[in-house]
N, C-alpha and C positions, 0 to 999 in steps of 0.2 A: 628572476634572480640568475646569477651567473653560475649555472650548474651544467657543466659540459662533460665532465670526466667521472670515472669511478671514484677518484679521490674527493672531488666536490660532493658527490653523493654520500660518501662516507662521513664527511663533515656534517651534512644535513642530518644523517641518522644519529650521529653522536650528539648533536645539539638537541634533537627531539627526545632522545633517551634521557639526557641529563635534565632537561626542562620538565619532562613528565614527573621526574622524581622530586624536583626542588621548587618548581614554580608556585608562587602564591603563598609561600611560607618562609619563615626565617630558617635557613639551613643550620645544621649543627656545626660546631667549630671544626670538626674533622674535615668537613667539606671545604670550608674556607682555607684551612691550612694547606690542603693539596692544591687548590686553585691559586692561592697566593704564591706558593712555591713555584708553580709553573710560570706565572706571570713574572716573577722575580728573575727566573732564568732567561726568559725571553728578553726582558729589559736589559740584562747584562750584555746583550749583543749590540746595544746602542752606545754611542759615544758618551752620552750624558750619564748613563748608569753603569758604565763599564768597570768602575772601581768598587762596585758593591761587594761586600763580603759574602761568604757562604750563607745561604738562607737559613733563618730560624725566625720564630715568632718574635723573639727578643730583638733580633736585628731589624725586623720590620718595624717594631714599635719605636726603635731608636732612630729610624730614618726620618730626616727632616721632611716636612711636607714640601711637595714640589710646587713652587709658586707659578701661577698662571703667567705672570710677567716673564718668567724665565722661559717657559714654553714658547711664548710669543717672540721672545728675543732670539732664541736658538732652536727653532722648530725642527730643523733637519738633524740636529744632534740627538733627537729622541727616536729617530727612525732606525729600524733594523733592516730595511731594504732600500735599494736605490729606487728612485721614482719610476724608472722605466719598468720595474718589476711589479708595480702596483696594478691591481685590476681597475681601480678608480682613483682619480685625483680630485680632491675637494679642497676648499679653503673656507675659513670662517668668514662671516660677513664684514668684519672689521669695524663693528659699531663701538668697540672698546679699544681701538688701536689698529695697527696694521693687520690685514688678513693673514691668518696662520695656515700654511700649507698642511694638508691632512691627507696623505695617501692611505688607501685601504686595500688589503688583500682580499681574496675571495672569502677566507675564513672570517674576517671582520664583518663583511657584508652579510654572510649567511647566518652567523650567530646572532647578530643584532636583529635581522629581519624575522627570524623564527621566534626569538624571544618576544618581540613586539606583537607578532601574529598570535602568539599564545595568549597574550593579554587581550587583544582586540577581537578575538575570534567570535565571541558571542554578540558583538555589535556589528559584525560584518557577515550576516547569514547568507546562505545560498540564495541567489537571485537578487542580491543587493546590486544597486548601480551607484558607483562611487564617483563623485566629482572631486578631483584633487586640485584645489586652488592654492597649492603651495609651490614655491619656486623650485625649479629643476636645474638651473644653471649654477655650477661651481659649488653650491651647498647641497648636502645630501638628503634633505628632508623630502623633497619630491620623489627621489629615487626610493627612499625607504617606504613611503606609502605605496608606491607602485609595486615594490618587491613583496610587501605584505599581501596586497591584493592578488598578485600572481601566485604566491604560495598557497593562499586560501582559495584560489580559483574563483575570484570575484571580479565581475566586470568593472572597468574603471576608465576614466578619461582624465587627461591632464589639461588644465587651462588656467595658467597663472595670469591674472588680468594685467600685469605690468610687463608682459613680454612684448616690447615695442615692435610693431610691424606684424605681429602674429595674432595676439589676443588683446582685446580691450573689453570694456563692459558690454558693448553691443554684441560682440562675439560670444561672451559668456551667456548672455540672455538667449541668443539664438540656439546655443548648444543645450541650455536648460530646457527650452521649449521642445526640442526633439528628443533628447536623451532622458529627460525627466528623472534626474538623480534622486536616489533615496537617502544617500549619506553624503554630507559635505565635509571635507577636510580643509580647514581655512584658519588663518590667523585672526584673532579677535578684531583688530583694527580694519582688516580687509573686509570682514563680514559687515562691519558697521557701514563702510562705504557702499558695499553692494546693497545693503538694506535701504540706505538713503536713495540710491539710484533707482531702485524698484519702487519705493514709495513716491518719488517725484513723478513717476510715470503711471502711478496707480496700477502697478503690476505685481506687487508683493504677494497678494493672496493667491494669484494664479501660479506663480513660480514656487511658492512654499507648499503647494498642495501635495506634491509628490515626496517632499523631504520628510523623512521619519526621524533622522538624528543629525546633529551637527557636532563635529569633532574639532575642538579648538586646540591649537598648539602653536608654539613659537613665541608666546608672550605670557606674562603673568596676567591672570584674569581672576575675577572674584565671583562669589556666589550671587550677589545682587545683579551683577552684569550678566551672568548666564541666565538668571531668571528673566531678565528683561528681554534678552534675545529669544528665549523660549516662548515668551508671550507674543513677540512680534512674528515669529516663524511658526508658532503652534506646533512645536515638536520638542524632543528632548535635546538638551545641549550639554556636552560633556567637556571636562578638562581632559584632553586626550592623552597627553604625554608631556614629559619634561626631560630635557637632556641638552646636549651640545654637539657641535661638529667634532670637537676634540675627543669627547668621551663616548659618543653614542647615547642610546636611550637610558635614562636613569630611573624613570618612574612612568607608569602607564595606567590607564583605566582598564578595569577588568570585568569579570562576571557580575560583581556586586555594584558596578557602575560608579565606583569611586577610584581615585588615583592612588596607587600604592607604590612604594619603592620597589625597584626591580632587584630584589635581594638575591635572586638566583644567578644574576649575571654581574653583580657589582658588590664590592665590599665597602661599606660606608663608615665614616667617622665624622665627628663634629669638632670643629675648632671653636672653643668658647671665647667669650669676650675677655676672660682673664688669661688667655693663652694656653689653657689646657686642651689637650686632644683626648676626647672620650668616645666611648661607644654610644651610638644613638640610643636615647631613652625617651619615653613619653614625656612631653612637656618641655623638653630642652630646645633652646634656640641657639643657633650658631652657624658658622660658615661650613658648608658641606665639603668634606674631603672624600674623594672617591678613588678606589683602585678598580678599574674595569677588569673583569676576570677573563675576557675573551678578546683582547686586542693583540694583534700580531704585527702589523706593519709599524705601529708606534705604541708600544706598551707604555703605560703611565702608572706610577706608584704614588699613592697618597696625594693626588692632584688637589690643590686648593682651588675649587671652582669659583670662588669669589661670591657665591650665592648664599644669601641668608635664608635659612629654612627653619621651620618649627616642626618637630616631630609630634604628631597628634595621635599616634597609635602605639601600642605595646611592641616591644622588640625582643621577645623571648624566643629562643630556638624552638622550632616545631610549631610555633604559633603563626597566625596569618601575618603576612608582610605589613609593615606599618604604613599608615597614611601620613601625609605631610602637607604643610603649607609652604609655598615658595614666596618669600617676602620681597625678593628682588635682589639685584646686585648691590653689593656693599658700596661700590664706587658710584652708584646712582643716588646715594643718600645726600640730602641737603638739609641744613639747619636754618630755620627762620624763627626769630624771636625765642630762641632756646628750644624749639620743637623740631625734632627730626622728621622731615616729610618722608613718608614711605608710600610707595605706589599702592600697596594693598589698602592702607588706611584711607588714602585720598579717594580711590575708586569705590570703596565701600560707601563713603559719604556721598559722592557724586551720583553713582548709578543706583544707590539705594534710596535716593531722594527724588530723582526726577528722570525725565525721558531725554536728557541731553545725549547727543550722539558723539560728543567729544569734549575735550577740555584742554586748557592751557593755563599754567601757573606762571605769573609774572612776578619774579622775585626782585625787590628793590634793595640792593646791598647798602645804600646810604641810610635808609630808614629801617632796615632789617624787618621789612614787612613783605607780604605776598598778596597779590590779587588773584582771584579765580575767574577765568573767562570760560564760559560754557557755550557750546554750539547748540542752537535750537534744533529740535527734531523737525522733520518736514511738516508734521501735524503738530501745531503748537498754539497755545493760548497765551498771547502776550500779557493779558490781564492778570495772569497768575504770578508774574515775575516778582512783584513786591512781596507777596506772602512766601514765595519760594526762596527769595534772598534771606528772609528771616529764618526759615526752616534750615537752610544750609548752614547759616552762621551758628545756629543752636546745635546742630549735629556736629559741626566741626569743633566747636568748643567742648562739647561733651565727650567726643570720641578721640580727638586729636590734641586738645588743649590749645588750639590755634584759632585766632580770630582773623579772618581775611580783611585786608584794608578796604577792599571793595569786591563786589561780585557783579560781573557784567555778562550780558548775553549777546551773542552775535549770530548771524545767519550761517556763516561758513568759516571754518578754520582751515588752515593749510592741510592739504591731503597728506603731507608727510607725517602729520601727527597721528594718522590712522592707517598707514600703509603697510603695517606688518613688520615682524621682527627682522625680515630680510633687509629692510631699509631704515631701521630706526633703533635707537636706544631711548629709554624713557627720559633720561636726563637731558639728552640732546634735543628731543623734539617735543616734549610736553612741558618743558620748563624754559622760560625766557628770562635772562638776567639783564637788569638795567642798573646803572650807577655803580660806583665803587669798583673794586677789583673783581673781574669776572674770570 
C-alpha cells in the first residue's frame, strides 16, 4: 500500500481502530450518523453536491438517490480533488457505457484495503502463496488484492492471462509449476477457461494439487457453479467479494466463509420496485443504494448501483452483518415469453444440471422465444445429450417457467463469453439477439 508518511500511518491506525470496533456486525445508528455527516461534508466540496443543505438525518433521507447514469455523464463533477492530486487514477471497464474516471486518494485506498483484509484475513494465512489472476491495468481490483496481501504480509504474484505480450495461458502454467500457489483470485469465467486449458492437456490434477482455496470475484456466480468448480479443483471455492470501481468493496467473505455486507464501511438502503427507499431487511429484494463512508477523492451519497440484490440475513444493530444474493444488474434483464431471464436463475439451472463450461442464450425477437446453447466440457459423453435436454427443459420450466425453443451443444463458445468481468457484461456476451428490434 501507499504508506510513506506519518499521516498515512495515522490513517492506517484510524482504520484499524474503527474496524476492530465495528467489523462483522451492524453498527448502531450513532455510528452511522457521525460517518454520514462526515461524508456529507466531504461531498459538499464537489460541484455536484455543492448545494447540499446543512446535514441532518432528515436532509439525508430527503436527498434523491444519485443515479449511476448521472455519475457516468458527469464524473468529474463528483470529485473533490483535481486528478493530479490523486494517488491513483482508475476507470470503470465500460461494460455498461463509457468508462467512468475514478481518482483515489491514499485515504480511499488505505480504508478499502484494510477493510477487505479484515474480512479475508482467515482465508489468507501466514505462508499462503497467492496467484492474483485479476486485471491490474486501469481498474483497481488487481491493486486491491495486492494491497491486501502486502498489508497481511502474504506472498503473491500477479499474472492476468489477457495481458497481451506479457502473460498468456502458457506463462500462467509455467508460473503455477514453479510457484505452486495455494490461493487463486480469479473471475469465474477466467477460471473456466483455465480449467478447460488444463483439462485439454491432462494437467489439471497436477496444477490443482497445491491449491487450497479459490476466491471468485468480478461476476455474479451461483452455488451450483462453485460446487462444480470445487469438484474439478478439489478445493474450497468462495464468493470472495462484491463491489465496483465507483464505490469500492461492498461485501466480502469472512471468517464464517460466507459473503456479508460490509456494513462497517458502507451505509446501505434498498430501492424497492414500488419506488420506496427502505432500510435493508431480511427477505427484501431491490436495487442497492449505497453511501460509502470512507470515500475522499469522490464522495458519493445514496448512489443507485443498478444492482438487484436480495437480503438473506437479519439487519439488526449489534447483530452480525447480513448475507445477500446479488441477482445481477437491472439493465441486464431480458424478457422472453413473459419470463424475465435472470443470470442467477439461468446459471443455477445450467450449472446445477450438467458439466457445461459455458452457455449462450439466443433470443428470437420475432417468435419471442429463446434457445439455449451449451459448451461441452473437455470430458463429455455425447450419448447423454438427449436425456440432458429433457432434464434441462424440466428444470427450466419448474424453476423459471420458461421452455427453451431448442437446446444445442457445441464444442466451443467464444472466449469472450468466459473472459471475466473486465471484458464482459452478461447481456452483451451471454445473450445473442436475432430478428425484430434489437
